[in-house]
The first five atom37 places (N, CA, C, CB, O) and aatype in JSON, in Angstrom:
{
  "aatype": [12, 0, 1, 3, 6, 10, 2, 16, 6, 0, 0, 6, 7, 6, 1, 3, 1, 1, 13, 8, 7, 7, 0, 14, 0, 8, 10, 3, 3, 3, 6, 10, 0, 1, 1, 16, 3, 6, 6, 1, 0, 3, 0, 7, 19, 9, 3, 18, 3, 14, 0, 7, 19, 14, 14, 0, 16, 3, 3, 14, 19, 14, 13, 3, 14, 5, 0, 3, 2, 3, 6, 5, 3, 9, 6, 7, 19, 16, 0, 1, 5, 6, 0, 6, 7, 6, 16, 16, 14, 10, 15, 0, 3, 2, 14, 13, 14, 14, 16, 1, 18, 0, 6, 15],
  "atom_mask": [
    [1, 1, 1, 1, 1],
    [1, 1, 1, 1, 1],
    [1, 1, 1, 1, 1],
    [1, 1, 1, 1, 1],
    [1, 1, 1, 1, 1],
    [1, 1, 1, 1, 1],
    [1, 1, 1, 1, 1],
    [1, 1, 1, 1, 1],
    [1, 1, 1, 1, 1],
    [1, 1, 1, 1, 1],
    [1, 1, 1, 1, 1],
    [1, 1, 1, 1, 1],
    [1, 1, 1, 0, 1],
    [1, 1, 1, 1, 1],
    [1, 1, 1, 1, 1],
    [1, 1, 1, 1, 1],
    [1, 1, 1, 1, 1],
    [1, 1, 1, 1, 1],
    [1, 1, 1, 1, 1],
    [1, 1, 1, 1, 1],
    [1, 1, 1, 0, 1],
    [1, 1, 1, 0, 1],
    [1, 1, 1, 1, 1],
    [1, 1, 1, 1, 1],
    [1, 1, 1, 1, 1],
    [1, 1, 1, 1, 1],
    [1, 1, 1, 1, 1],
    [1, 1, 1, 1, 1],
    [1, 1, 1, 1, 1],
    [1, 1, 1, 1, 1],
    [1, 1, 1, 1, 1],
    [1, 1, 1, 1, 1],
    [1, 1, 1, 1, 1],
    [1, 1, 1, 1, 1],
    [1, 1, 1, 1, 1],
    [1, 1, 1, 1, 1],
    [1, 1, 1, 1, 1],
    [1, 1, 1, 1, 1],
    [1, 1, 1, 1, 1],
    [1, 1, 1, 1, 1],
    [1, 1, 1, 1, 1],
    [1, 1, 1, 1, 1],
    [1, 1, 1, 1, 1],
    [1, 1, 1, 0, 1],
    [1, 1, 1, 1, 1],
    [1, 1, 1, 1, 1],
    [1, 1, 1, 1, 1],
    [1, 1, 1, 1, 1],
    [1, 1, 1, 1, 1],
    [1, 1, 1, 1, 1],
    [1, 1, 1, 1, 1],
    [1, 1, 1, 0, 1],
    [1, 1, 1, 1, 1],
    [1, 1, 1, 1, 1],
    [1, 1, 1, 1, 1],
    [1, 1, 1, 1, 1],
    [1, 1, 1, 1, 1],
    [1, 1, 1, 1, 1],
    [1, 1, 1, 1, 1],
    [1, 1, 1, 1, 1],
    [1, 1, 1, 1, 1],
    [1, 1, 1, 1, 1],
    [1, 1, 1, 1, 1],
    [1, 1, 1, 1, 1],
    [1, 1, 1, 1, 1],
    [1, 1, 1, 1, 1],
    [1, 1, 1, 1, 1],
    [1, 1, 1, 1, 1],
    [1, 1, 1, 1, 1],
    [1, 1, 1, 1, 1],
    [1, 1, 1, 1, 1],
    [1, 1, 1, 1, 1],
    [1, 1, 1, 1, 1],
    [1, 1, 1, 1, 1],
    [1, 1, 1, 1, 1],
    [1, 1, 1, 0, 1],
    [1, 1, 1, 1, 1],
    [1, 1, 1, 1, 1],
    [1, 1, 1, 1, 1],
    [1, 1, 1, 1, 1],
    [1, 1, 1, 1, 1],
    [1, 1, 1, 1, 1],
    [1, 1, 1, 1, 1],
    [1, 1, 1, 1, 1],
    [1, 1, 1, 0, 1],
    [1, 1, 1, 1, 1],
    [1, 1, 1, 1, 1],
    [1, 1, 1, 1, 1],
    [1, 1, 1, 1, 1],
    [1, 1, 1, 1, 1],
    [1, 1, 1, 1, 1],
    [1, 1, 1, 1, 1],
    [1, 1, 1, 1, 1],
    [1, 1, 1, 1, 1],
    [1, 1, 1, 1, 1],
    [1, 1, 1, 1, 1],
    [1, 1, 1, 1, 1],
    [1, 1, 1, 1, 1],
    [1, 1, 1, 1, 1],
    [1, 1, 1, 1, 1],
    [1, 1, 1, 1, 1],
    [1, 1, 1, 1, 1],
    [1, 1, 1, 1, 1],
    [1, 1, 1, 1, 1]
  ],
  "atom_positions": [
    [[40.06, -5.75, -2.82], [39.1, -5.32, -3.8], [37.7, -5.69, -3.3], [39.4, -5.94, -5.19], [37.47, -6.82, -2.88]],
    [[36.79, -4.75, -3.37], [35.43, -4.99, -2.88], [34.65, -5.82, -3.9], [34.7, -3.66, -2.6], [34.82, -5.66, -5.11]],
    [[33.81, -6.7, -3.38], [32.97, -7.52, -4.26], [31.59, -6.89, -4.34], [32.88, -9.0, -3.75], [30.99, -6.58, -3.31]],
    [[31.11, -6.69, -5.53], [29.79, -6.13, -5.74], [28.79, -7.26, -5.93], [29.77, -5.17, -6.96], [29.07, -8.25, -6.6]],
    [[27.61, -7.09, -5.32], [26.53, -8.07, -5.5], [25.79, -7.71, -6.79], [25.55, -8.09, -4.26], [25.08, -6.71, -6.82]],
    [[25.95, -8.49, -7.82], [25.28, -8.23, -9.08], [24.1, -9.18, -9.23], [26.25, -8.38, -10.26], [24.23, -10.38, -8.99]],
    [[22.97, -8.65, -9.63], [21.79, -9.46, -9.89], [21.64, -9.57, -11.4], [20.5, -8.86, -9.22], [20.89, -8.8, -12.01]],
    [[22.35, -10.52, -11.99], [22.32, -10.68, -13.44], [21.27, -11.7, -13.82], [23.7, -11.09, -13.97], [20.67, -12.35, -12.96]],
    [[21.05, -11.84, -15.12], [20.05, -12.79, -15.6], [20.48, -14.24, -15.36], [19.79, -12.57, -17.08], [19.64, -15.09, -15.07]],
    [[21.77, -14.51, -15.48], [22.26, -15.87, -15.27], [22.36, -16.15, -13.78], [23.63, -16.09, -15.97], [22.72, -15.27, -12.99]],
    [[22.05, -17.36, -13.39], [22.13, -17.74, -11.98], [23.57, -18.15, -11.67], [21.14, -18.9, -11.64], [23.89, -19.34, -11.61]],
    [[24.4, -17.17, -11.48], [25.81, -17.47, -11.31], [26.3, -17.22, -9.91], [26.62, -16.67, -12.27], [27.49, -17.38, -9.64]],
    [[25.41, -16.84, -9.0], [25.83, -16.61, -7.62], [26.68, -15.36, -7.53], [0.0, 0.0, 0.0], [26.42, -14.37, -8.22]],
    [[27.71, -15.38, -6.69], [28.59, -14.23, -6.56], [29.52, -14.17, -7.76], [29.39, -14.3, -5.24], [30.1, -15.18, -8.16]],
    [[29.67, -13.0, -8.32], [30.47, -12.84, -9.53], [31.75, -12.09, -9.2], [29.67, -12.11, -10.63], [31.72, -11.06, -8.52]],
    [[32.85, -12.6, -9.68], [34.13, -11.94, -9.5], [34.36, -11.06, -10.71], [35.3, -12.97, -9.31], [34.48, -11.57, -11.82]],
    [[34.42, -9.76, -10.52], [34.5, -8.82, -11.63], [35.89, -8.77, -12.27], [34.12, -7.45, -11.16], [36.09, -8.06, -13.26]],
    [[36.83, -9.5, -11.74], [38.17, -9.5, -12.33], [38.25, -10.35, -13.58], [39.18, -9.98, -11.32], [39.21, -10.24, -14.35]],
    [[37.25, -11.21, -13.8], [37.27, -12.09, -14.96], [36.37, -11.54, -16.05], [36.84, -13.5, -14.58], [35.66, -10.56, -15.83]],
    [[36.39, -12.16, -17.21], [35.64, -11.68, -18.37], [34.14, -11.73, -18.1], [35.98, -12.51, -19.61], [33.69, -12.4, -17.17]],
    [[33.39, -11.02, -18.91], [31.95, -10.91, -18.72], [31.15, -11.97, -19.44], [0.0, 0.0, 0.0], [29.93, -11.84, -19.51]],
    [[31.77, -12.99, -19.96], [31.05, -14.04, -20.66], [30.28, -14.92, -19.7], [0.0, 0.0, 0.0], [30.18, -14.64, -18.51]],
    [[29.73, -15.98, -20.23], [28.97, -16.93, -19.42], [29.9, -17.6, -18.41], [28.27, -17.98, -20.31], [31.03, -17.94, -18.74]],
    [[29.43, -17.8, -17.18], [30.27, -18.44, -16.2], [30.46, -19.93, -16.51], [29.67, -18.28, -14.8], [29.64, -20.55, -17.19]],
    [[31.54, -20.47, -16.02], [31.83, -21.88, -16.27], [30.83, -22.79, -15.56], [33.25, -22.22, -15.84], [30.45, -23.83, -16.1]],
    [[30.4, -22.41, -14.37], [29.47, -23.23, -13.59], [28.34, -22.35, -13.07], [30.2, -23.95, -12.4], [28.57, -21.41, -12.32]],
    [[27.12, -22.67, -13.47], [25.95, -21.95, -12.95], [25.58, -22.52, -11.6], [24.76, -22.05, -13.92], [25.76, -23.71, -11.34]],
    [[25.07, -21.68, -10.74], [24.65, -22.09, -9.41], [23.19, -22.57, -9.49], [24.8, -20.91, -8.37], [22.28, -21.76, -9.64]],
    [[22.98, -23.88, -9.4], [21.64, -24.45, -9.54], [20.72, -24.0, -8.41], [21.71, -25.97, -9.57], [19.53, -23.8, -8.63]],
    [[21.25, -23.85, -7.2], [20.42, -23.4, -6.08], [19.94, -21.97, -6.31], [21.21, -23.5, -4.76], [18.78, -21.64, -6.03]],
    [[20.82, -21.12, -6.81], [20.44, -19.74, -7.09], [19.41, -19.69, -8.21], [21.68, -18.9, -7.48], [18.46, -18.9, -8.15]],
    [[19.57, -20.52, -9.21], [18.6, -20.58, -10.3], [17.24, -21.04, -9.79], [19.1, -21.52, -11.41], [16.21, -20.48, -10.19]],
    [[17.2, -22.04, -8.93], [15.93, -22.52, -8.36], [15.29, -21.46, -7.49], [16.16, -23.81, -7.54], [14.07, -21.28, -7.54]],
    [[16.08, -20.74, -6.7], [15.54, -19.68, -5.84], [14.93, -18.57, -6.68], [16.63, -19.11, -4.93], [13.83, -18.11, -6.39]],
    [[15.63, -18.15, -7.73], [15.11, -17.08, -8.58], [13.86, -17.53, -9.35], [16.19, -16.61, -9.57], [12.94, -16.74, -9.54]],
    [[13.84, -18.78, -9.77], [12.67, -19.3, -10.48], [11.45, -19.3, -9.57], [12.94, -20.72, -11.01], [10.37, -18.89, -9.98]],
    [[11.61, -19.76, -8.32], [10.51, -19.75, -7.37], [10.04, -18.33, -7.08], [10.91, -20.44, -6.07], [8.84, -18.08, -6.96]],
    [[10.99, -17.4, -6.96], [10.63, -16.01, -6.69], [9.84, -15.41, -7.85], [11.9, -15.17, -6.43], [8.86, -14.71, -7.62]],
    [[10.25, -15.69, -9.08], [9.53, -15.18, -10.24], [8.15, -15.81, -10.35], [10.33, -15.43, -11.5], [7.19, -15.13, -10.73]],
    [[8.03, -17.09, -10.05], [6.71, -17.74, -10.09], [5.78, -17.17, -9.03], [6.86, -19.26, -9.89], [4.59, -17.0, -9.28]],
    [[6.31, -16.87, -7.85], [5.49, -16.28, -6.79], [5.07, -14.86, -7.18], [6.26, -16.26, -5.45], [3.93, -14.47, -6.93]],
    [[5.98, -14.09, -7.8], [5.64, -12.74, -8.24], [4.57, -12.77, -9.32], [6.89, -12.01, -8.75], [3.73, -11.88, -9.39]],
    [[4.6, -13.8, -10.17], [3.62, -13.92, -11.24], [2.29, -14.5, -10.75], [4.17, -14.78, -12.35], [1.3, -14.47, -11.48]],
    [[2.27, -15.02, -9.52], [1.03, -15.58, -8.97], [0.8, -17.02, -9.36], [0.0, 0.0, 0.0], [-0.3, -17.54, -9.16]],
    [[1.8, -17.68, -9.93], [1.64, -19.07, -10.35], [1.68, -20.01, -9.14], [2.74, -19.46, -11.35], [0.95, -20.99, -9.1]],
    [[2.53, -19.69, -8.16], [2.62, -20.49, -6.94], [2.43, -19.58, -5.74], [3.98, -21.25, -6.86], [2.51, -18.36, -5.86]],
    [[2.19, -20.18, -4.57], [2.05, -19.41, -3.35], [3.39, -18.82, -2.94], [1.47, -20.28, -2.22], [4.45, -19.3, -3.34]],
    [[3.31, -17.79, -2.13], [4.53, -17.19, -1.61], [5.22, -18.14, -0.66], [4.23, -15.87, -0.91], [4.61, -19.04, -0.08]],
    [[6.5, -17.93, -0.51], [7.3, -18.72, 0.42], [6.87, -18.36, 1.84], [8.83, -18.48, 0.21], [6.98, -17.19, 2.22]],
    [[6.37, -19.32, 2.64], [5.94, -18.99, 4.0], [7.05, -18.43, 4.86], [5.36, -20.2, 4.66], [6.79, -17.69, 5.8]],
    [[8.3, -18.77, 4.54], [9.41, -18.25, 5.34], [9.63, -16.77, 5.06], [10.69, -19.04, 5.05], [10.23, -16.07, 5.88]],
    [[9.16, -16.27, 3.92], [9.35, -14.88, 3.57], [8.25, -13.96, 4.05], [0.0, 0.0, 0.0], [8.33, -12.75, 3.86]],
    [[7.21, -14.51, 4.67], [6.09, -13.72, 5.16], [6.3, -13.42, 6.64], [4.73, -14.46, 4.93], [6.62, -14.33, 7.4]],
    [[6.13, -12.17, 7.05], [6.32, -11.87, 8.47], [5.22, -12.54, 9.31], [6.32, -10.35, 8.71], [4.11, -12.73, 8.83]],
    [[5.53, -12.88, 10.55], [4.52, -13.53, 11.4], [3.39, -12.57, 11.75], [5.17, -14.07, 12.68], [3.58, -11.36, 11.85]],
    [[2.22, -13.15, 11.92], [1.06, -12.35, 12.31], [1.15, -12.02, 13.8], [-0.26, -13.11, 12.0], [1.84, -12.7, 14.56]],
    [[0.46, -10.96, 14.19], [0.47, -10.61, 15.61], [-0.42, -11.57, 16.38], [0.01, -9.15, 15.82], [-1.46, -12.0, 15.88]],
    [[-0.02, -11.89, 17.57], [-0.81, -12.8, 18.39], [-1.97, -12.07, 19.05], [0.07, -13.44, 19.46], [-3.08, -12.6, 19.11]],
    [[-1.74, -10.87, 19.53], [-2.77, -10.12, 20.24], [-3.46, -9.17, 19.28], [-2.17, -9.36, 21.43], [-2.79, -8.47, 18.52]],
    [[-4.79, -9.13, 19.3], [-5.48, -8.16, 18.44], [-5.24, -6.74, 18.96], [-7.0, -8.46, 18.39], [-5.02, -6.52, 20.15]],
    [[-5.28, -5.81, 18.05], [-5.08, -4.42, 18.42], [-6.32, -3.95, 19.16], [-4.8, -3.53, 17.16], [-7.42, -4.1, 18.64]],
    [[-6.18, -3.38, 20.36], [-7.36, -2.94, 21.11], [-8.04, -1.75, 20.42], [-6.97, -2.57, 22.55], [-7.37, -0.87, 19.88]],
    [[-9.36, -1.73, 20.46], [-10.15, -0.65, 19.86], [-11.16, -0.17, 20.89], [-10.87, -1.13, 18.55], [-11.94, -0.95, 21.42]],
    [[-11.13, 1.12, 21.15], [-12.06, 1.72, 22.1], [-12.94, 2.7, 21.33], [-11.31, 2.44, 23.26], [-12.47, 3.76, 20.95]],
    [[-14.23, 2.36, 21.09], [-15.09, 3.27, 20.33], [-15.32, 4.6, 21.03], [-16.41, 2.6, 20.05], [-15.61, 5.6, 20.37]],
    [[-15.22, 4.62, 22.36], [-15.41, 5.87, 23.08], [-14.28, 6.87, 22.81], [-15.52, 5.6, 24.57], [-14.49, 8.07, 22.93]],
    [[-13.11, 6.39, 22.46], [-11.96, 7.26, 22.22], [-11.78, 7.59, 20.74], [-10.7, 6.61, 22.75], [-10.93, 8.41, 20.4]],
    [[-12.57, 6.97, 19.85], [-12.42, 7.19, 18.41], [-13.28, 8.37, 17.98], [-12.8, 5.91, 17.62], [-14.5, 8.37, 18.19]],
    [[-12.66, 9.38, 17.37], [-13.39, 10.58, 16.96], [-14.38, 10.28, 15.84], [-12.42, 11.66, 16.5], [-15.49, 10.83, 15.85]],
    [[-14.02, 9.45, 14.89], [-14.95, 9.12, 13.8], [-16.18, 8.4, 14.34], [-14.25, 8.25, 12.75], [-17.31, 8.68, 13.92]],
    [[-15.97, 7.49, 15.27], [-17.1, 6.77, 15.86], [-18.02, 7.73, 16.62], [-16.59, 5.65, 16.82], [-19.24, 7.59, 16.56]],
    [[-17.45, 8.69, 17.32], [-18.24, 9.67, 18.05], [-19.04, 10.57, 17.1], [-17.34, 10.52, 18.95], [-20.18, 10.91, 17.38]],
    [[-18.43, 10.94, 15.96], [-19.15, 11.75, 14.97], [-20.33, 11.0, 14.4], [-18.2, 12.18, 13.84], [-21.41, 11.56, 14.23]],
    [[-20.14, 9.73, 14.09], [-21.23, 8.91, 13.55], [-22.36, 8.78, 14.57], [-20.72, 7.52, 13.14], [-23.53, 8.89, 14.22]],
    [[-22.0, 8.54, 15.81], [-23.01, 8.43, 16.86], [-23.79, 9.73, 17.03], [-22.35, 8.03, 18.2], [-25.0, 9.72, 17.25]],
    [[-23.09, 10.87, 16.93], [-23.75, 12.17, 17.06], [-24.72, 12.43, 15.93], [0.0, 0.0, 0.0], [-25.83, 12.91, 16.17]],
    [[-24.34, 12.12, 14.7], [-25.22, 12.32, 13.55], [-26.42, 11.38, 13.65], [-24.47, 12.08, 12.23], [-27.54, 11.79, 13.36]],
    [[-26.2, 10.15, 14.06], [-27.29, 9.19, 14.2], [-28.27, 9.64, 15.27], [-26.74, 7.8, 14.55], [-29.49, 9.56, 15.07]],
    [[-27.76, 10.12, 16.4], [-28.65, 10.6, 17.47], [-29.46, 11.8, 17.01], [-27.83, 10.96, 18.73], [-30.65, 11.88, 17.33]],
    [[-28.86, 12.73, 16.27], [-29.59, 13.9, 15.77], [-30.67, 13.48, 14.78], [-28.62, 14.9, 15.1], [-31.79, 13.99, 14.83]],
    [[-30.34, 12.54, 13.88], [-31.33, 12.1, 12.89], [-32.5, 11.4, 13.57], [-30.68, 11.17, 11.87], [-33.65, 11.58, 13.15]],
    [[-32.24, 10.61, 14.58], [-33.33, 9.94, 15.29], [-34.18, 10.94, 16.06], [-32.77, 8.87, 16.25], [-35.4, 10.8, 16.12]],
    [[-33.55, 11.96, 16.65], [-34.3, 12.97, 17.4], [-35.19, 13.81, 16.48], [-33.35, 13.88, 18.17], [-36.27, 14.21, 16.89]],
    [[-34.74, 14.07, 15.25], [-35.52, 14.87, 14.32], [-36.48, 14.03, 13.48], [-34.59, 15.65, 13.41], [-37.19, 14.58, 12.63]],
    [[-36.51, 12.73, 13.69], [-37.44, 11.87, 12.97], [-37.02, 11.56, 11.55], [0.0, 0.0, 0.0], [-37.86, 11.19, 10.73]],
    [[-35.76, 11.69, 11.24], [-35.29, 11.43, 9.88], [-35.1, 9.95, 9.59], [-33.99, 12.15, 9.65], [-34.91, 9.58, 8.44]],
    [[-35.15, 9.12, 10.59], [-34.89, 7.7, 10.37], [-36.16, 6.85, 10.48], [-33.86, 7.21, 11.37], [-36.08, 5.64, 10.67]],
    [[-37.31, 7.47, 10.36], [-38.55, 6.69, 10.42], [-38.66, 5.82, 9.17], [-39.79, 7.63, 10.56], [-38.34, 6.28, 8.08]],
    [[-39.12, 4.59, 9.32], [-39.22, 3.71, 8.16], [-40.33, 4.17, 7.21], [-39.49, 2.25, 8.61], [-41.29, 4.82, 7.61]],
    [[-40.16, 3.82, 5.94], [-41.17, 4.16, 4.95], [-42.38, 3.27, 5.16], [-40.61, 4.02, 3.51], [-42.25, 2.06, 5.37]],
    [[-43.57, 3.88, 5.08], [-44.82, 3.13, 5.27], [-45.9, 3.82, 4.45], [-45.23, 3.04, 6.79], [-45.63, 4.77, 3.71]],
    [[-47.12, 3.33, 4.59], [-48.24, 3.95, 3.86], [-48.47, 5.37, 4.36], [-49.53, 3.11, 4.01], [-48.84, 6.24, 3.57]],
    [[-48.27, 5.62, 5.64], [-48.45, 6.96, 6.2], [-47.25, 7.86, 5.87], [-48.65, 6.88, 7.71], [-47.39, 9.08, 5.8]],
    [[-46.1, 7.27, 5.68], [-44.88, 8.03, 5.43], [-44.21, 7.43, 4.18], [-43.92, 7.99, 6.68], [-43.22, 6.7, 4.32]],
    [[-44.73, 7.73, 2.97], [-44.22, 7.05, 1.77], [-42.93, 7.64, 1.19], [-45.28, 7.07, 0.73], [-42.32, 7.03, 0.32]],
    [[-42.52, 8.81, 1.65], [-41.36, 9.47, 1.06], [-40.24, 9.61, 2.1], [-41.74, 10.86, 0.5], [-40.51, 9.76, 3.29]],
    [[-39.0, 9.57, 1.63], [-37.91, 9.8, 2.56], [-37.91, 11.25, 3.02], [-36.56, 9.43, 1.91], [-38.51, 12.11, 2.38]],
    [[-37.23, 11.54, 4.13], [-37.25, 12.91, 4.63], [-36.53, 13.87, 3.67], [-36.59, 12.97, 6.01], [-35.62, 13.49, 2.93]],
    [[-36.99, 15.12, 3.71], [-36.4, 16.14, 2.86], [-35.79, 17.24, 3.72], [-37.44, 16.71, 1.89], [-36.2, 17.42, 4.86]],
    [[-34.86, 17.96, 3.19], [-34.22, 19.05, 3.91], [-34.87, 20.4, 3.55], [-32.71, 19.08, 3.61], [-34.52, 21.42, 4.13]],
    [[-35.82, 20.39, 2.58], [-36.46, 21.62, 2.18], [-37.53, 22.01, 3.19], [-37.06, 21.48, 0.79], [-38.21, 21.15, 3.75]],
    [[-37.67, 23.29, 3.4], [-38.7, 23.78, 4.33], [-40.07, 23.62, 3.67], [-38.43, 25.3, 4.74], [-40.26, 23.93, 2.49]],
    [[-41.01, 23.12, 4.46], [-42.36, 22.95, 3.93], [-43.11, 24.26, 4.12], [-43.11, 21.76, 4.64], [-43.09, 24.85, 5.19]],
    [[-43.79, 24.71, 3.04], [-44.52, 25.97, 3.16], [-45.97, 25.78, 2.84], [-43.93, 27.02, 2.27], [-46.74, 26.74, 2.89]]
  ]
}
């Protein structure tokens, strides 16, 4: 007969389904402590179990800005804005930000 893993409210460990569904004769204190810690961590009352967290990577992921399309798009827009004078700082001679409307 196959044993099913039941996650019931009572900390009873592995349950044998051949017996009645009442309260078990002996509760598993270790299972109860594990579930209590898990619920406290889920609620944010205590820190997560360090053993349950995957290890961090040792080597940083390499990043090449020359190969990144988004980085190249940003550089292109910045170069165009500087060439057209759109990035000049505001001053007494230039009190307004640049406009896209044609001056007539």
